[in-house]
N, C-alpha and C positions, 0 to 999 in steps of 0.2 A: 441157714436159710429157712424162711417161714414155711412151715409144713401145714397144708390145709386139708381138712376132712369136709367133704361134701356129702350131706346126708339125704339120699333121695336121688333115684335115677330117671325121673320124669324130664320134661323139657327144661324145667328151671335148673334142675341139678346137673344135667347133662351138659347144658350150654355153659353154665358157670364153670364146671370142670374144664371144658374145652378152652375157655378164655384164660383161666388161671394157668393150666398147663402150657398154653401157648406163650405165656409171659414168663416161663421158666420156673414157676413155683411147683415144688413136689406136691401133687394133688392125688387124693385117694377118694374115690366116689364109692359109697356103700348103699346097696339096695338088695333086698332079698329076691326081687323078681327080675330087676333090670327091664328089658322090653316086655311090656305086657299090654293087654287091651284094656282100654278104658272106654266105657260105653258111649257116653256122651262126649261130643267134641271131635276134634280131627279136622274141623273147618278153620282155614286160614284166610284172612281177609288181605286185600291188596296192601294195606298198611303193613302187614307182617312180611309178605314176601318182597315188597319193595325195599324195605329196610334191610332184610336178610335175603338176598336173592338165592341163596343155596336152598331155600325152602321150596323154591319152584324148579330150579335148575338142577335136577338130579334125576336118577333113573328109578327111583322107588315108585311102586304102584300108587296111583292116586287118580281122583277125578278132577277135571277142570270143568267147573259148572258156570254156564254163561246165562242161565235163565232162572228167574225166581218168581214164585206165585205168592202174593201176599193177600190174605183173606180175613174178614171179620164178619161176625154175625149181622145179618140184615142188610148188607151192602154187597155181598158177593166177593169177588176177587179182582185183583190187578196183576196182570202178568207183565213182567218186564225183562228186557234183554239187558243183562248187566254190562256196563261199560268197563268194569274191572272184574274179571271172574273170581270166583271163590274156589279154593282148592280144598278138597275133602280127602283126608288120609284115613286109613286105619290107624289108631293110636299105636298099635304094635309097630307098624312100619315107621311112623314118625319117630317114636322113641328110639327104635333100633338105629335109624339114621343119625340121630343126635348123639347116641352113646358111641357109635362107630367113630364119629368126628372126634369126640372127646378122647377115645383110645388113641386115635391116629395123632392127636396133639401131644400125647404123652401121659395122660391121666391113667391112673391104675384103677380099673374097675373091679370092685369086690363084691361078689354075689353073696352078701351076708345080711342078716338082720341086726339092726342096731337095737340093743335092749336097754341101754342107758347112756347118760351123758354126765360127766362129772368134771367140775373145775379142778385143776391142779395148779401147782405153783408156776409151771411152765406154759400152761394153756388148758388143754382138755384130755380127758381119758374117755375114748369112745369105746364103749363096751359092746361087743358084738357076740353073736352066737358061737364064735370060735375063740374069743379071747379079747384082749384090750389093745387098742391102738392109740398112740399119743399124737396130738396134733396142736399146733399153736393157735389155729383159728378154724371156726366151723361156719359153714354155709348150711343152713336149715332149708331143705327143699323137699320136705316129706309130704306135701300135698294137704288137702283140706283136713283129712283125718290125721293130723300131726299128733303122734303119740308122745312127743317131747313137749308138752304144753307149757313148761316154763319158758320155751323159747318159740318165738313166732307170735302171730296175732292171737289176741284172746277174743273169742267171739262167743255170743250167746245164740239162742235159738232164733232170736230175731235177726241175726246177722247171716242167715244161711238161706239157700234156696234148695229145693229138692228137684232131682232130675231122674226120671225113670222111663223105661221103654223096652222095645223089642228089636232084635235083628230079624228083619223079614225077607224071604226070598223075593226077588223082583228087580226090575230095572227101570229108572226114569231119567229123563234129561234135565230135570230142573229140581230145585229146592222148593218145598212148600213150608210156609210159615202161616200158621192159623191162630188168630187171636180168638179169645173166648169171652163170653160175658162174665162180668164181675170176677175177674181172675187177673192177678199180677204175674203174668207169664204168658207162655204160648206153647203150642205144639209144633213140632218140626218133622219133616220128612227129608232126610238127606240121602242122596244116592252115593253109595259107596262101591268099591270094586267087588262085584259079586252078590251084593245084597243091599237092602235099604235099612237105614237106622231111623226108626220111628220113635218119637218120645215126646215127653212133656216136661217143662221145667217152670218153677214158679215159687212164689212165697205165699205164706199165709194159710196154707192148707195141708192137712195130713197126707201122707203117702197113699193111703187108701182112697181117699177122695180124688187125688190126682190120677190114680189108677182108673177109676170109674169114668172120669172125663176122657181119658185116652181111649178106653174101650168103646165109649160111645162114638168118638171120632172114627175109630177103625171100622166099626160097624156101618157107620154112614158111608165110608169109602169102599165097603165091601172087601176089607182086608182081614184075613184070619190070623190070629195070634196063637191059635192052639199049637202047642209043641214048640213055639219059637223061643230061642234064648232070651230070658228076661234080665234086665239090669236095673240097678238103682244106685244113686250116688248123691252125696251131700256136697253142695258148693258154697263157697263163701259168697255172701252178698251183703256187704257191710251196710248197716243203717247209717243215716247221715251223722249222728253224733259219734258213731264208733270210728269213723275216719280221723276224727280229731285226736283220738287217743290210740290209734292203731299202732301196735309195737312191732316194728320190723328189724330193729337192731338193738343190741346191748353190748355188755363187755365181752368182747372175743367172739361175738357172733353176728351174722345177718341172715335174715329169712327172705326167700324169694318166691315168687309164684303164689300158688294157693296157699302155702304155709304162712304167707304174709298177708293173706286176705286180698290179693291184687287181681280182682275179677271184676268185670263190667257188671254193675248191679242191674242193668237194663237187659242186655243180651245174654249174660252169663258167659261172655267170651274170656277166656283165661290164657290161651296160648300166646298171644302177642305179649301180654303183660309178664308171663313167665319168662319168656326169652329176654325181653327187654329188662326186667328187673335182674335177671342173672347177669347180663352184661354190665349193668350199673354196679352190681355188688363186686363183680370181679375187678372192675376198673377201680372202684373205691379202695379195694384191698391192695392192689398192685401199686396205686399211686400214693396211698395214705397209710398202708398197713404198718409201717414202722413208727407211726406217731400215736400209739395207744388207741384212744377212742376216736381218733380223727376219721378213721375209715367208716365206722358206723354212722357218725354225724354227717359225713359227706354223702353216703349213700341215702340217708333219710332226706336230705335237702335235694338231691338229684331226683329221687322218686317223686317228691312233692311237686318239683318244677317241671318234671317231664310229663307225668300223667296223673299224679295223685290229686290235684285239685279238680281235674276233670272227672275223675271217678267219683270224688266226693259230690260234685254237682249232680252227677247222673243218679246218685242215691237220693238226692232231694227231688229229682224229677220223676223217678220211676213209678211211684204209686200214682202220681197224677196223670202220667202217660197212659198207664194200663186201666186205671179205674175212673178217670175223670170223665166229665160231661162237657160237651160243646155242641151248641146249635141243636139241642134236643136229642143228641145221640151220644155215643160213646166216643172218646178220643180215637181209639183204633179204628172205629168205623169211618171217622172223618179223615184219618190218614190215608186209609184205602181209597176212599172217594176222591180226595183231593189229588191223590197219585194218578188216578185215572183221568182227571179233568185238567190238571195243570202240569205242563211239561217242566215249568221251573220247580214245582214242588216235587216232581219225580226225580229231577236231578238231585235235589236236597236229600231225598230218602236214598238214592244211590250212593251219595257220598257218605251218608251215615253208615250204610252197609259196608262200604269199602274202607271205612275207618279214617277217611280224609277230612271229615267234618267233625269237629270237636263239640261237645255238648256245651261247653262254655260259650262258644261262638254261635250257637244255634239261634239265639234271639235276634242278633244282628244280621245273620244270613237270611232269616225269614223277612226281616224289615226291608232289606235291600233287594230281595229276589221276587217278592210277591207285589202285585199292584191291583188297582181297581177294586172291585167289590171284594174279592177274596182277600186282598191286602187289608181292607177295613174290617172284615170279619176276624181275621187272625189277630189284628191289632187290639180289637176291643174285647175279644173273648180269650183267645189262646194265651196272649202275652199275660194279661192282667190276672187270669184265673188259673192258668195251667202252669206257667213257668215261674219257679221261684226266683227271687231276685239274685243276680250274680253277686251284688255287694254284700248280701247277708250270708253268702256261702263261704265267704273267706274268713 
């Protein structure tokens, strides 16, 4: 019977191990930390918990957030009651839940550091801090800082975004998202259980510059970061051309989640794509694993059809969304302003936040949902100048 090694115990690795073990394959998951806290993230959209109801129907501590405040320089803010709440976890709690499910399904959880990976005649030799384990197939789920660089996505500095911030004491009942001038990214304030996660993520600027921007925001809000735990992390954010050559599978292996570069280039969301890619990888291995390279080919095809094309289009859109100009103002400012003034536009924004509106379908949605003067404005400026052609993105 095929023996599978899953390298990495985050959401992608844990869910892949659960699905493989549930299908009856001997599955071994290796991670030197297992459940651990990741600073940014922990927010799950409706798209995630609708497809995977166990993400909301459980007893783990979490926040159900029903309000969001969207702000941009020069236009103030738009507050909205979310039709579909966001769930905010501590990543330690979320990872622990997913690992527990993997163990209950029959996966063997090994708290060990993988130091190397070698091809053998029968598959793989997984070298760990305690010895060598042999497997027929490997799932690479080692995150953005994948130490096994021959396997998984190959990205350059242009294919990453930086995220950094603080855990601050405090409580609030809403999420803050603050756009900034001339910046491809945003600042967030997420309420978690017992504290706030306040951070910034984006592209094109050094971490030192990002930290200065975040400190300015905190000062304006009257929030002190002195003595607060600080975090910093690198996230994949593949450039448009990188999606075409993204390497997510090879002979005897598949990569899932951050290790495969499967992160939304606009929002930085990776949790849904981690779990979804893990499910697709496990399915490919169970259904096609006996046919040599068929599993990897099926996985690549399914990822592309399921969400890959949409994320590639998002990469084309990102810079224009954050840095573009529209009607003598920034696009983020116009998004905030339109959200305040147009209920239909607000519905569109809510659907984007919930994950129920694809990026590829955005142009058609705007055409059919807006009318009158606003429709003409968007048609003449936003479509022609801001949104890349769908046809050219394929």
